C-alpha positions as CSV (number, residue, x, y, z in Angstrom):
1,X,194.0,198.1,54.6
2,X,192.9,197.3,51.2
3,X,190.3,198.5,50.6
4,X,190.2,198.3,46.6
5,X,193.2,197.7,44.0
6,X,194.6,200.4,43.7
7,X,198.7,201.1,43.8
8,X,200.6,204.7,42.1
9,X,203.0,203.5,39.8
10,X,205.4,205.7,37.6
11,X,206.2,205.1,34.0
12,X,208.9,206.0,31.9
13,X,208.3,207.1,28.3
14,X,211.5,208.7,26.3
15,X,212.3,209.6,29.9
16,X,209.3,211.6,30.9
17,X,207.5,210.3,33.3
18,X,203.7,209.1,32.9
19,X,201.5,208.4,36.0
20,X,200.2,205.5,36.0
21,X,197.7,203.2,38.8
22,X,196.9,199.6,39.0
23,X,192.6,199.6,39.4
24,X,190.4,196.9,38.9
25,X,193.3,194.5,37.7
26,X,194.8,196.6,35.0
27,X,196.6,199.7,34.2
28,X,194.7,203.3,34.3
29,X,197.1,206.6,33.3
30,X,197.0,209.5,33.2
31,X,195.6,211.0,29.5
32,X,197.4,214.6,30.5
33,X,200.9,212.9,31.0
34,X,200.6,211.2,27.6
35,X,199.2,214.5,26.1
36,X,202.1,216.6,27.2
37,X,204.5,213.9,25.2
38,X,202.1,213.8,22.7
39,X,202.4,217.5,22.0
40,X,205.3,218.7,23.3
41,X,203.5,220.6,25.3
42,X,206.1,222.8,27.5
43,X,204.0,222.3,30.7
44,X,201.1,220.6,32.9
45,X,199.0,223.6,32.9
46,X,199.0,223.8,29.0
47,X,198.7,220.4,28.5
48,X,195.9,219.6,30.8
49,X,194.2,223.2,28.8
50,X,194.7,221.3,25.4
51,X,193.2,217.5,26.7
52,X,189.8,219.9,27.5
53,X,190.0,220.8,24.3
54,X,190.2,218.3,22.6
55,X,187.8,216.4,25.2
56,X,184.6,218.2,24.4
57,X,185.6,218.6,20.6
58,X,185.4,214.7,20.7
59,X,181.9,214.9,22.2
60,X,180.8,217.4,20.8
61,X,181.8,214.3,17.6
62,X,179.7,212.3,19.7
63,X,182.6,210.2,20.6
64,X,182.4,206.8,23.4
65,X,186.3,207.4,24.6
66,X,185.2,210.4,27.0
67,X,182.7,208.4,29.1
68,X,185.5,205.8,29.0
69,X,187.6,207.5,31.3
70,X,187.4,207.7,34.8
71,X,189.1,210.4,37.9
72,X,191.7,208.5,39.7
73,X,194.4,210.5,42.4
74,X,198.0,210.6,41.4
75,X,200.8,211.4,43.7
76,X,201.2,215.7,42.4
77,X,205.1,217.2,42.6
78,X,204.3,218.1,46.0
79,X,203.4,214.5,47.2
80,X,199.7,215.2,46.9
81,X,197.4,212.8,45.6
82,X,194.7,215.0,43.3
83,X,191.9,213.7,41.1
84,X,193.6,213.0,37.8
85,X,191.4,212.1,34.5
86,X,192.9,208.0,33.5
87,X,192.4,206.2,31.0
88,X,192.7,201.8,29.9
89,X,195.3,201.3,27.7
90,X,192.3,200.4,24.7
91,X,190.9,204.3,25.5
92,X,194.3,205.2,25.6
93,X,194.8,203.8,22.4
94,X,191.5,205.8,20.4
95,X,192.2,209.1,22.1
96,X,196.2,209.1,20.7
97,X,194.6,208.7,17.2
98,X,193.2,212.0,17.7
99,X,196.1,213.8,18.5
100,X,198.7,214.4,15.5
101,X,201.5,213.5,16.8
102,X,205.5,212.0,15.3
103,X,205.2,210.1,18.8
104,X,202.1,208.4,18.9
105,X,203.9,205.7,17.2
106,X,205.8,204.4,19.4
107,X,203.5,205.5,22.3
108,X,201.7,202.3,20.9
109,X,203.9,200.8,20.3
110,X,204.5,201.5,24.8
111,X,201.1,201.3,25.8
112,X,201.0,197.6,24.3
113,X,204.6,196.5,26.4
114,X,203.2,197.8,29.1
115,X,199.4,195.9,28.2
116,X,201.6,192.2,27.7
117,X,203.6,192.5,31.2
118,X,200.5,192.6,32.2
119,X,198.7,189.8,30.6
120,X,202.1,187.7,31.9
121,X,202.5,188.6,35.6
122,X,198.1,186.8,35.4
123,X,200.0,184.4,33.7
124,X,202.6,184.3,35.9
125,X,201.7,185.8,39.4
126,X,205.2,185.4,40.5
127,X,206.2,188.4,38.2
128,X,204.5,190.7,39.9
129,X,205.9,189.6,42.8
130,X,210.0,189.7,41.4
131,X,208.1,193.5,40.7
132,X,206.9,194.7,43.5
133,X,209.9,193.3,45.7
134,X,212.2,195.6,43.7
135,X,210.4,198.2,44.3
136,X,210.6,197.5,47.6
137,X,214.6,196.8,47.3
138,X,215.0,199.8,45.3
139,X,212.6,201.9,48.3
140,X,215.9,200.6,51.0
141,X,214.1,198.6,52.2
142,X,216.5,195.7,54.3
143,X,215.9,192.5,52.4
144,X,214.2,190.3,55.0
145,X,212.1,193.4,55.5
146,X,210.6,193.5,51.7
147,X,210.4,189.4,52.3
148,X,208.6,189.6,54.9
149,X,206.4,192.4,53.1
150,X,205.7,190.4,50.0
151,X,204.7,187.3,52.0
152,X,202.5,189.0,53.9
153,X,200.8,190.5,50.7
154,X,200.1,186.8,49.1
155,X,198.6,185.9,52.6
156,X,196.1,189.2,52.1
157,X,196.0,188.9,48.9
158,X,194.1,185.4,50.2
159,X,192.0,186.5,52.8
160,X,190.3,189.3,50.6
161,X,189.9,186.2,47.7
162,X,187.8,184.5,51.3
163,X,186.3,187.3,51.7
164,X,185.3,188.3,47.7
165,X,184.0,184.3,47.3
166,X,182.4,184.1,50.8
167,X,179.9,187.1,49.9
168,X,181.7,190.3,51.4
169,X,181.8,193.4,49.3
170,X,184.1,195.3,48.3
171,X,184.9,199.0,50.5
172,X,183.3,199.7,53.2
173,X,183.1,195.4,54.5
174,X,186.4,194.7,54.0
175,X,187.6,198.1,55.7
176,X,186.0,197.0,58.5
177,X,186.9,193.5,58.9
178,X,190.2,194.5,58.1
179,X,189.2,197.3,61.4
180,X,187.7,193.6,63.7
181,X,191.6,192.3,63.3
182,X,193.9,194.9,64.1
183,X,191.2,195.6,66.9
184,X,191.9,192.3,68.2
185,X,195.6,192.1,67.5
186,X,197.3,195.2,68.1
187,X,193.8,197.1,70.4
188,X,194.2,199.4,67.4
189,X,191.5,200.3,64.9
190,X,194.3,201.1,61.2
191,X,193.4,204.8,61.6
192,X,195.1,204.7,64.9
193,X,198.0,203.4,64.4
194,X,198.7,205.2,61.8
195,X,198.0,208.2,64.5
196,X,201.0,206.3,66.5
197,X,203.2,206.5,63.6
198,X,202.8,209.7,62.6
199,X,201.7,208.6,59.3
200,X,198.6,210.4,57.0
201,X,195.6,208.5,55.6
202,X,197.1,207.8,52.2
203,X,200.5,206.2,53.8
204,X,200.0,202.4,54.1
205,X,200.7,201.3,57.2
206,X,202.2,198.1,56.2
207,X,204.7,200.0,54.6
208,X,205.5,201.1,58.1
209,X,205.4,198.1,59.8
210,X,208.6,196.3,61.7
211,X,209.5,192.9,61.8
212,X,207.6,191.5,64.6
213,X,204.4,193.4,63.8
214,X,204.0,192.3,60.0
215,X,204.6,188.2,61.3
216,X,202.0,189.6,63.6
217,X,199.3,191.1,60.7
218,X,199.9,188.1,58.7
219,X,199.4,185.4,61.6
220,X,196.3,187.0,62.3
221,X,195.6,187.1,58.5
222,X,195.9,183.9,57.5
223,X,194.7,182.7,60.9
224,X,191.2,184.3,60.2
225,X,191.5,182.7,56.3
226,X,191.7,179.6,57.9
227,X,188.9,179.7,60.0
228,X,186.3,181.6,57.0
229,X,187.6,177.8,55.5
230,X,186.8,175.2,58.2
231,X,183.4,177.0,58.9
232,X,183.1,177.5,55.5
233,X,181.4,181.6,56.8
234,X,179.4,182.8,53.9
235,X,177.8,185.8,55.2
236,X,179.1,189.7,56.8
237,X,178.6,188.1,60.1
238,X,180.3,185.0,60.0
239,X,183.0,186.6,58.8
240,X,183.1,189.0,61.5
241,X,183.0,187.0,64.2
242,X,186.3,184.4,62.2
243,X,188.0,187.9,62.2
244,X,187.6,189.2,65.7
245,X,188.6,185.5,67.1
246,X,191.6,185.5,63.9
247,X,192.9,189.0,65.1
248,X,192.3,187.1,69.3
249,X,195.0,184.3,68.5
250,X,197.7,187.2,66.7
251,X,196.7,188.9,70.3
252,X,197.6,186.8,72.3
253,X,200.4,185.8,70.8
254,X,201.8,189.7,70.9
255,X,200.9,190.3,74.7
256,X,203.2,186.9,75.4
257,X,206.0,189.0,73.5
258,X,205.7,191.5,75.3
259,X,205.4,190.2,79.1
260,X,208.7,188.1,77.9
261,X,210.7,191.4,76.8
262,X,208.9,193.7,78.7
263,X,208.7,196.2,75.7
264,X,205.7,196.6,73.3
265,X,205.3,195.4,70.1
266,X,203.2,198.7,68.6
267,X,206.4,201.5,68.2
268,X,206.3,205.3,67.0
269,X,208.8,204.1,64.3
270,X,208.4,204.4,60.3
271,X,209.7,204.3,56.8
272,X,209.0,207.8,55.9
273,X,212.0,209.6,54.3
């Protein structure tokens, strides 16, 4: 279920990890990770205290940089997600000016490079797909599974674009529409499906589907997209109706597969390490 453009990644600067998140179509970086590198602090907590003091000083000086920071969820060393101060490239460059450090200039160049890569991906979406494909391959997913997953992402993006243009609100209405599609395809809502696969709320369900599950999900979402376009559906009530019908098409296919094979399509299999 994708209620936000929200993707966690790890970036590297001089072999040091900097957490970043793709949020609202731009990269947001963990400020404390940046501070720790620039000030050469020995640990995370010391860097956090430095950032707190810097934050207070900037506020007293009337700097607007702090107001442009957001608290976003980053993965910590324990594997859990915690709210952490984050800034986009533009705000980070302003903050870096306030931290005396010989590492500031190369970090600026590194941020500029990251920004350029993002611009290139916007101009040529295939680059983003190739980067995503490489990430899945490094995680150990089979090649044929990766191809289906990447195709599924493109289908999902096409559907959410239709929702956006036809009046659905990002967030709760996207979640409701997704649940309608999943419930009519698999007989389960997203949270119920995750329980069967023993996944947490943070896990992406689609990253733990097998080939047939992915294909049925694509069929349901592609059919829903076509229904939106053919009917020119506008407004949440009409989109809900299309979502139910699109899911039902894939649901009937699922039942046919189960009748022929004598096995349930939904499995508890996951890709958790």
